N, C-alpha and C positions, 0 to 999 in steps of 0.2 A: 499488382498487389498493394492494397492501400496501405499507407504509413499510419501506425498507430499512436495513440495519445502519449504513451511512455516514450516513444522516440523522439517527439518534438520535446517533452520534458527533459529528456537526458540531454539532446544538442543544446538546449537554451541553459541548462547548467554548466555545460563544459565550455561554453563561448560566450564570448561578448560582442560577437558579429552579427551580421545579417545571416538568415537561415537560408539554405538553397536546398531544392528539392532535385535529386539527379535521377536519370533513367537510363538504365545499361541491362541490356539482354532482357527486357520484358519486366526487370525488377526496378522499384523505386527505393531510394535510399535519403535520408537527410543527413546533411553535412553543414559545417560551418562554411560561410562564405569565402573565408581564406584558404580553405582545403578543396575547393570544388574543381573540377577537370573540365577544359574547354569541351565545348559541343553537347555536353550532356544536361545543362540546366533547363530546367521547366521555368515557365513565365511565373512572375511574381503572383498573378492572379490564381494560378493553378496552385500555387503553395498555400496562398491563404485559404484557398477553398478546401484544401488537403486537410489544413489545421482545423477549419469548422467541423469537417466530417469526423476527425477524431475527437473533438470537444463532444459532439453531438452523441458518440458512441459511448463516452465515457461517462458523460455527466447526465445524458438525456437530453431530449428536446427543449423542454420547459426552460432548464438551466441555460442550455447553449443559446437560446434566442433571446434571453434577457440579458447578455452580456454585452459591455460597451467594446464591441470589437469591430472593427471595419472589414468585413469579410469580402467585400466587392471591390475594395481599393487595389489599385495597380502598383502601390509603391511596395518595397521589399519588406519582409517580415524580420523584425530583430529579435534577438534573444530577449533584451529587456520588455518587449513588447509580449513576448509570449509567457514570460513569467509574471508579468502584470494580469495578463488574461487568466492564467491558470489559477492565481490567487483569488481573484474575483470569482472563478467559477467554484472553486474549493469553499470558499465562504457562502455562496448562495447555495449549494448542495448540502452543506451542513446544516444550513438552516430548513432547508426542506427536509432533511432528514430528520430533525428534532421535531418538525411540525407532524411528519408522518408517524414518528413512533408514539408521540403524545396523543395522536387521535385515535391510534389503535388502543394506546393504554386507556384512554376515556371510553371507547366502544367496549372493550374488555370489561372494565369496571361495571358499566350498565347492564351489559348482557349477561355476565355470570355473577353478579353481585359479589365479586372478589373483594372488594372494599367496601365496607359500610359507610365509610366517609372519605371518598377521595380527594375532598377538599382540605383534608387535615394536613396535606403536604402541598406548598405552594407552587405554583407553575415554574417560578424562579429557582426553586431548591431543585426540582425535577430536570430543569436545563442545566444547571451546574452539575448534577450526576451524570447527566448524558453525555456532557461534552467529552471527558476521557474516555467513556464508553465507546463513543463514536471513533476516536483516534484508534482504538484497536480493531474495531469492527470494520472501519472502512479507512485503513491508513493512506491510500492514495487519494483520498477525499472524493471517491465516485459516490453514487448513489447507492443506497442499501438495497439488497435483495429482498424479496418477499419474506423470506425467511428468516434473514437477519433482522428485519424490522419487527416481526413477531416475535422474535428470543429478547430482543432489547425492551420490548413493552412488558413481556413477562418479567424480565430483571427488574423493570421498575415497579411492578406489583409487588414483587417479594420485599423490594427494599421499602416501598412505603407502607406495607403491612407490618414490617418489623421495626420501622423508625422509632416507635415508641418504646420497644421492647430492647433496653440497653443492656448488653453483656456487662460483666464487671469491669472489663477493661476500659470503657469510655464512661463509667457512671459518674465519675468526678469532673466530667468536661462540663463547666457551666458556663463557659463565657469570659470567666476572670482569669487572668494573667497576673503573676507576680514575678518579681526579680529575685534570684535566688543567689547564684555565683558564690556558693558557700565556702568553697576552697580558698579563694581570694579573701573573703571577710574573715576566715580563721587565721589566714596568714597574717593580716593586718590588724589582729587582735581585737576586732569589734563584734566578736560574737562569742557568746559563752552559755553554758548549758540553760536552758529555759527560755532563751530568746526566741522571739516570735519570727516565724519565718512562712509569711502566706498563711497556708491551712495546717501548719506544723510548729511544733515547739522544738528547737534544736537540742540533741542530746551530745553528739560528737560526730566526727566525720566517720563514714563507713569503713569498716575494718576488714570485711572480707571481700575478695574479687578484685580486679585490676580497674573495673570503671569507677570514676569520681562520683561521689554522692555523699550522704549524710544519713545518721540514724536520728529517730525523732519520736515524739509522741504527737499524737492528732490535737491540735488546739480546739479550744471551745468556739463555736462560731453560732452567728444568730440563727442559723439553721438549726441547730442542735437544740436551742431554746424553743424554737417553735414544735419541734419533735417532742420535746419533754411535756409539753401543753397539749399534745394531740392524743387523744385516747387511742389505743390499740397498738402504740409503739413501744419499742423496749425501754426507751428512756422515761416514758411516761409512767410505765408499770414499776420503775424502779422509784421513781417520785412518790408515787401513790404509796408503795410499801413502806418509804421513810415516814412520810405524813403520817399514815396509820399508825406506825409505830408510837410516834409522838404523841397522836390524839388518844391512844390507848393508855397513856401514862407509863410506858415502859421507857427503859433507858435507851437512848440512842447509841450506836446504829442500829437497824434490825438484825436479828441472829443471822450469823454467817455471812455478815459484810464486814468490812473495815472503816473505822471512824476516820475522819477527816480532820480531827483536832483532839485535844485532851479530854480526860474525863469530866472535868469541870466546863470546859467548853460546850461539850456536848449536851450537858445537862441544862446550860443556859439556853441553848438552841430549842431544844424541847420545850422548855417553860415559855419561851417567847412565841413558838408555834400555838401552843394551847392557849395563851393569851389572845393571840389575833383570832382563834377559831371561837372561843368564848365570845368575844365582841361580835363577830359575824352572826353566830348563833342566837344571840339575844336580839339583835337588830331584826331578826325574822320571826321572833317571838318563841324562840325555843328555849325552855328552861334548861339551864345546865347546872350540875351539881357534882360534886366529885372529881377524880382526877382522869376518869375514863370518859373522854366526851365522845367516843365511839357508840356509847350506848345510847346517847341521846339523839344518834341518828338511825337507830334501829328503825326499820319501816319506812325510812324517809330516803329513798334513793335518789330522788330529784335535789334534796336539800344537801345530801352528801356531795353529789357532782358538782352542785354550786359552790360548795365550801372548799372542794380540792381546787377548782378553777381560781377561785379567789386567793387561796394560799399560793398558788403557782405564780400568779400575776403580782405578789407582793415582791418587791424588789430585794428585801433583805432574805426572805425564805427562798427565793429562787436561786440566790447567790450560794446559800447552803446545799440545795438540791443539785445544783450543777457540781460543787465540790464532792457530793457524796457519789454522783454518777461518775465523775472523772477518777475518783478514787477506787471505784469497784467494777466499772464496764470494761471488759476487755478491748475495746475499741480505742479507749483511751489509755489504758495500761499497759498494753503490748507494745514493743517497738516497732516500728514502721521504718522499712528501708527505702531511701530514696535515691535512685542512681541514674547516671546520664546528666547530672548536673556539671556540665563541661564548664571549666573556669575561663573567664576573659583573658587572664594573664597566659593562659596555657595555648593560645591559638597561635598558630604558624604567621609568619610576618608577611609572607608574600600571598598565599591564597586563604589566608585566614581559616585554616582548617583547625578543627578541634582535636585535642590531644589528652593522652592521659596525663594525669599529674606524675610528677617525677617520684612520688612516695608510693606509688602504686605498679609504675612500669616495670618490666623486667630488665631494664638498661636502655640506652640510647637507641640502638637499633628498633627494638620493640616498640618504643615511643613514636619513632619515625615511621616504621611501616603501618602502625595502626592509626595514623592521623586520617581523619575522614572529614568529607564536607558536612556542615550543617545539615543539610538535607538528607544526607546518609545516615547521621546520627538519628535524626527524626524518624527516618523510615525504619531503622532497626528497633527504636522503641516502640512505634506501631506494632511491627511484625511480633515481639515478644508479647505483648498483652493479647495480641489476636490469637497467637497460638496457644496461650495460657486459656484463653475461653475456649478454643477448640477442644483442648485437654478435657475441660470441665464438660462440654458437650457430648464427647466421647465416654464419658462416665468415670473420669481419672480424677480422684480427690487430688485437688491442684491447689497452690498457692494463690491467693488472691493479688492479683497484679493490676494495677491501674495506670491508665496514662495521667500525667499531671501537666499540665499546660504552664508553661513560663515563657519569658521573654530573655533574649539577649539584650546586651547594653543599647544595640542601634534599633531595638523594638522587634526584630525577627523572631519567629516562633522557634521556640526550645521545648521539645516534648521529652519529659522525663518519666521514669516508671517508679511508682511506689507499691511496695509489697510488705505483707504483714508476715510475722513468724507464724508459722502454721501451729495450730492447736485445735484438739477438740474435746469434748466431753464425753466421758463413756457412760454406761447404763446407771452406774453407781455415784455419778456426780463427780468422778475424778476427772481433772483434767491432764489430758495426754497432749504432750508437747512434741513436736517433730524432731526426729533424730535421725542424720542422714546414714547411710551405709558405710561411711568411711570408715578403715580398718576391720571390716567385717567380710570383705571379699578375698577370697583365697583360690587362687588358679581357675578366677572366673566363676565362682560359686558362691552364693550368699551363705555365710556361715555364723555358727554361734558355738560358745564354747561347749564342749563334749559334755553329755550328761555323766557319762561314766569315763573316768580316766583323764589323761592330758589331751591337748590337741583341740581340734575342731570338728564340728560335723555340719552337715547341711542344714540349713534352718528352714523348717516347714511351715513356720507361723503365720507369715503374711497372707492374710486371706485372698482368694482369687488371685494368686500371684502370677500363674501363668499366662492369664488373658492380656497381659500388658505388653508383652512382646510385640504383638501384631500392631498394637495402637502407637507404639514408638516408632515401628517401622513405617507405619502409615505417614507419620510426620516427617520422616526421613532425617531425624536429627542424630548425627552420628556421635554428638557427646551428651546425649539424652541421660546417660548413667554416669559419666565422668571417668576419669582415670583412676580414681580412688572411690567412686562411688558415692561422691559428696553432692551430685546433683538431684539424688533421689534418696527417699528414706522411708520412714514408717511414724506412724502415730498410734502407739499400742499395736494392734494386729491389722492396721490399716495400711496400705500401701499409700504413699504420698509422694507428690511430684513438685519440683521447683525447676526455675530456671530453663526453659524451652529455647534457649539461645540461638540454636542452630536449625531449628524446624524451619520447615518450609522453603529450604534453600535449595542449591543445584541438584541435590540427590534425589528430588521429587520425581525427576524423569527417569529414574533408574528403574529397570524391569528385573530386579535382582531378588525378589521374594519367591519362595517355592511353598506347596502345600504342606510340608512337615515342619514349616516355619524356620527352616535354615534360609540363609540368604548368601549371596555373593557380596564380597567385599570389595571396594574399590580398590584399583592396582596400587595407588600411592598409599604407603604404609601411614603417613601422618594425616591422611583423610579417612582414615579406616573408622568404622563403628567399633567403640570401646564397651566391653563388658556386656554385651547384649546375651553372652551365655549364660548370666546369672538367672535368667528366666526359663531355662531349659530344664532344670529340675523339678518338672511339674508334668502332670499327665497330659495327653493330647487333647482330651475333652476339655480340661480347665483351659487351655491354649485357644481352643475353639470357640470359647465363651468371649473372647475378645473379638473374633470375627462375627460372632452374632451381634455384638455391641455396635460394629461398623455397620452392619446390614439394617439394625434398628433406627441408628440414627440417619442413614440414608432416606429410610422409609418416612421417618417424621419431620426431616427437613431441620433437625439441630443444627447441623453445621452450617447449612446455608443461612439460618437466622442470624449467626454470627457475622458472616460476611456482609449480609443485607445490611445490619444495624452499622457497622462500620463504615459502608458505602454512604449510608443516608447521613450519618454524622458529618462525613467529609464534605457531601453535598451543601448541607446547611452551613457549615463553616466558609465553603467556597462563596456561596452567595453573599455573605457578609465581608468579604475581603475587598479591599479598594485598589491597592498596588498590583501591577502586573508581576512583580515578583512572587507577593504572597498567593497569588492566583495560580501561578505556574507551579509554585511548591506543593499546594494542596491538590491541584490536577495531578501531578505526579504521585502523589500518595494514593489518589484514587485509583490511578492505573496501576500501582503496585499492588493494591488490594484484589483489583480484577485479575492481575497475573496470578497472584497466590490463589485465588479462587480456582481459576482456570486448571492451575497445576494440582490443587487439591482434588478436584472432581476427577482429573485423569488417573490419578495415583489410586484414589478410593475404588473407582469403579475397575481399575486393572486388578487390585487385589480381591475384589469381591466376586468379578465375573470372569476373570481370566485364571487366577490361581486358586481361587477355593470355590469357582461356580460349580464344578463337578461334585463336590462335597458338602457344600453348605445345604443342597437340598435333601440331603441324609442328615441333617444336623439333630432334627426331633423324631427320626426313625424310631420306632418301637417295634421289636427290641433294639438297642442301639448298636448298628452295625459299622459306625465310624471307629469305635474302640477295637473291634476286631481288624480292621483296615490297618489301623496304626500298628497293631501287635504283629500282622503279616509283615509289614515292613521291617520291624524290629527283627523278627525271627530270621529273614532271608538276608539281612544286610549285617555287616560288622558292627558290634556294639561293645560298649565297655560300662562298668557299674562303679567307676572313679573318675576323677577330675582329669584331665589330660596328662598332668604329671605323676598323678597316683596319690596325691596329697589328701584328697576329699572323699569319702566313701558317699556314694550317690544314694537317691532314693528312688529314681527312676532310670531306666537304661538310655544312654545316649548314643548316636552313632559314632564310630570309631574309624570310618573311611566311606566309600562311595555308597549313596543310598541306593536300595533297590526300590523304586517307585512302583505302586501299585494303583490301579484304578478300579473303580467301581460303577456298576449300573444294575438297575433292578431287571428281574426277567418278565415283569408283568404278571406274575403269579405268586408274590408275597415272597419271593426267592431273590437272591443275587449272584452276580457273576463278578469275579474278582480277576484281574488280568495285568500282566507285567512282561516286558521284554526281559525275559531271564533265561539263562543256559540250563544245561543239565543239574548244574550244583545247586540251582535255586529250586529246581524240581525235586532233587533228592533230599534237600533238608525238609522241605515242606512235607514231603510224603512219609518221612520218616517220623515227623512230629504228629503227624494226624492220625495214622497207622495204629501208634500207642494210646490214642485218646478217644478215637472214635471207630465205630463199626456199626453199618458200613461207611466208607469213606466217601465224602463227596467227589464226583467226577472230574478228572483233570483231563485236559487236552491241550494241544499244540498245534498252532497254524501259524505260518510264515514268521517262525521265532517267537510269536506271543503265546506265553503259557496262561491258560485260564483255568479258573476253578470254579465250578457252578454248584453253588449250595442252595438246593431247592427248599421250599416253605418246610417240607417233612423232616429237615436234618438242620435247619436254622438254629433251633435252640440248643441242639448238642454241639454244634461248630461254634456257637457264640459262648459256650461253656468252656471250650478247649481253648479257643484262640483268644486269650486275655493277656494283658501285660504280665500279670502274676506267674500264669503258666510258661509263658516264654523265658520269663527271667530265670524262673526255678529250672527250666531246660538248659538254659545257655550259660547261667551264672549260678549254680548251685550253692556257691559258697557265701553269697551275697545276703 
């Protein structure tokens, strides 16, 4: 039996001696020369020939024949020579794989018009992206299968197509890096409020959470000046409104905005603007009279456009426009939180791991056990913004979180995360700020002060409340809610999410979700999902809306656009890096993105196809039969109308014991068959319920322990009127 490639590789890694091929009982085996048995050794030429055949089988004939290897020599084959030849073969196979995938990529582009401009992403960038992907697709360095090569070419097309579509998480990555190290600067007393820090203006050290960082306002950059001068941008609209107010002879600032100076100063600013405008208009032969210069521009759109451009290009006027925008635009007025700015002085002495500062750590042990390498810290930042962008792709109102590129003192990459305080404006123009759920969770239920009397009641206000449960189970973030509810909250009646810190981690591989939206908890108590029960006081169909959103995201590719964009950005970064250390770190990040993508797809497809595959096809059935299916389960399962301890009255029934799962299928004639593995008690309770509400009652039968209920089209309307959550609640919990 021929000796395979992996046998040669294993012996070469385990030994530094010559390699011997032994034959015994018709079997051949590789051993180190120091361990060979007398009389069993095969000649050196045969050993070399066996190695040649193993290389040819693993890497292909083209790669094997191109190697610098003495296959016909009679000298012994050493472990050192095997390792060198394998390294050569892997390098050649890697180049062959890259060339093959790029060839398929180009053919797909030309054949299907998959990309309008495939040259928009350089071959160097494509090769940078491909490297870590090949490490995953061909870990032993062999040639790709046809299917793998096709799949990688398809991935490249997706990345290239989405390279210019940047999610929020990477929109700030512009190639600039700054040195922050704020903790050390504050300790040294060289930083005070208003100090410029790269793209930020320092306010104070971050107060919430254990990760180091700071709170800041965004600084005004040349890019903002350019945006102000560019028609169609928000900054340009604000600047125009300010100028139009001054040109109309009105008192600055425009109504509904804040002044950036005293009343007298604002009056002087208006006078200066009108003076400059008058000079400009007279230079174009336009007569000016009175205090309202806008009248002179009526019917002259080109002159008005030219005047606005001239005023914005005037240094003195532009300075006031900048102050006005910074005083009134939320981008500059809101506090931004920048975290993961690990301090140089907090590194460990031996391995230079980054640590939490003493001011935020929960003690010496917490600080010691949470120390991490810079690479791990960077990957954590990358994962957080990617998970935030995925929440947005799933339709969750989520905090804006962006990667901030920075440098450690030695020039190595430091990735930080910048996030804004969430807010939105309602229909009346009122600004609604984010408020977390801390203090409002009681016995696993989101509550509010009772409308009548003392105590608390279940809070029904947040819209589309139940849909969020499956979306956070999808991300497998056990701490999505937080122990006090402070990781999620609301803006008015809108659910809002922050801090997806534990998303896309080890629980992605758990197959722990059920079609009634219950799930199995991890065995270890400290790793369990916290407070997910707060989503349960909602209707089944409301929860199913989350499944619909997952299906829609899979169909339109919103999730894959996020992964593709991150991979494309890392490919661009990788192309520009010079040192092996930087290349290896970025390659590791690209592999991490690919691993997270693979895990995400597997969990998404598991939820949609295995957990909800049967029910999803009836999501839009008319009439809505899934409501009846859920009511069937609630009717035949133990239920309660209060929270587990009885503290909070619920709005919807919840399970109080083992679930009686029901299945559904259509009968091909617009009717349905419902079935369950239930005993006589299930049949009795169902029959009792239906007999008092339907005549005639749908046919029931039992075969091999499976109880079935067939509802033909002629009885469907009556059945759906009877089998509702309201009717079942009245029957089981009449006092509720």
